N, C-alpha and C positions, 0 to 999 in steps of 0.2 A: 576068481578069488586069487589075491596075491599071497604066496607063501615065503616070500623072500626076506622077511625080517630077521635081522641078526638079533642076537639076545640084547645087546645095548639098545638098539633101536625099539625092541619090544618093551623092555623095562622102561623106557622113556615114554612110549605110549601108554603103557599101563599107568603110570604116575599121572600123565595128563588125563586120563579117563577118570581115575579115582579123585583127582583133584577139582574136576569140573562136574562130576556126577555123584549122587548118593547110590553106590554099589553095594547090595546087600548079599550077594552070593557069588561065588565063582562062576556059575553058570550065567549070571547077568554079565559078569566082566567078558566072559567068551562071546556073548551075543553083541556087546559093544564093539569088541575086537572085530568080529564078523561084519557088522554094520560099516566098518572103516574099511573093509575089504581084505582082512587078514584072517586066515583060518588057523587057529591055535588050539591044541589039545588041551582038555581041561587039567590033564596031569601036569602039562608044562606050566599052566597058569597057577596051579598050586605051588609049584618049585618056586616060580617067579614071586608070588606073593611072600612066600617065606623069606626069600631074600631080600625083598623090599622091607620086610618087617612090618607089613601092613596089619594093623590090629582093628578090632571091631570097637565102634564107639556108639553111644546111644545120644539121640537128642531127647528134648523135654518130653516128647510123646513116647519115649522109650522104643523107638524105631531104630534098628541096628543098621550100621553101615561101615565099610571099611575106611580107614583113615591112615595117612601117613604120618600124622602128628605125633610126636613122642609123648604128648600129654595123655594119650589113650593106650599107653604100653601096658595097661594092667587091666584085668578083668574087673567087672564091677563087683564090689565087695557086697553091696547090699540090693536087695531088690525092691519093687515098688510098695510091698506090704510093710516092709521095714522103715521106707521112707514115709509112709502114710502114718504109722504108728508113732514114730519119733517125733512127728510134727503135731499129732494130735496131743501127745503127752508133754511136750516141751515148749511149743512156740505160742507166744502171745499176740505177736502181730508182725506184718511183713509190709514194708513201705519201699518205695524206690524213688530216686533221683537220677535222672538220665540212666546211665548204664549200671548204677550202684543200688543194689539191694540192702536193706538194712532189716535184719531179723532179730527181734526182741525175744527172749526166751525166759523162763523162770530161772531164778538165780543157780548157777552151777550147770546149767544145761547146754550152754552155748558151744563148748568145744565137742561134745558128743554129737550134738545136731549138725555142725560144721563137719564132722567126720563122716556122717550119713550123706551129706550134700556131696562131699568129695568122692566118697565111695560109690555114688550113684554114677560117676563118671560122665555127667551130663556134657555135651559137646559145647553148650551155650555159656556154661560157667568157666571164666578163666581161672578163678580161684577164690578162696575164702581165708577170712582172718577172723579168729574168734577170742573174745574175752570171757567174762564169766557169764554176762546175760545179754550179750549182744555180738551178732555176726555181721561182718562186712562182706558181702559176696559180689564179686564183679563179673558182670555180664558182658558178653562180646559187644553189644550195642544196645541203645535204649529201648528198641522194640523187643529185642530178646529179653531185657530185663522185666518189661511188662508182661510178657508170656510167662516167664518163670515165675514172677509174683502172683499172677494168676493161679498157676499150678499149685504153688505152696500155699496160697489162701483156701484152696479147695481141700486140703487135707484135714 
């Protein structure tokens, strides 16, 4: 095992690992570093993650992972139960074109529903725009839009 990483090298390697893998725990990150030949204490990793401002994000399956992306700097405001409840009570239909989802709601419900989508902090959703009864939801790509549409239609 190599122990010779300086802090700058270690932070760069952590960014590379986080950027190319779905890492869900500090222990998993320690394991990846070990696989690359570097023995690093979990306490050091904890400080490094804090310095890098890594945050937890969730994908559409609600699986958590660490992210360096500033879009994920806040915790999820809502859980899946609130998501399901809001969709069951407010959404009329969900359709998609390429990476854009169009969500039709009952009048006056679009902004609250968009807030729940935003609050879920889905990594696949780049953003939402809501009117009175329609939400435009931008997904990262067309395949992701299809998966998100399926998730939303199941609620």
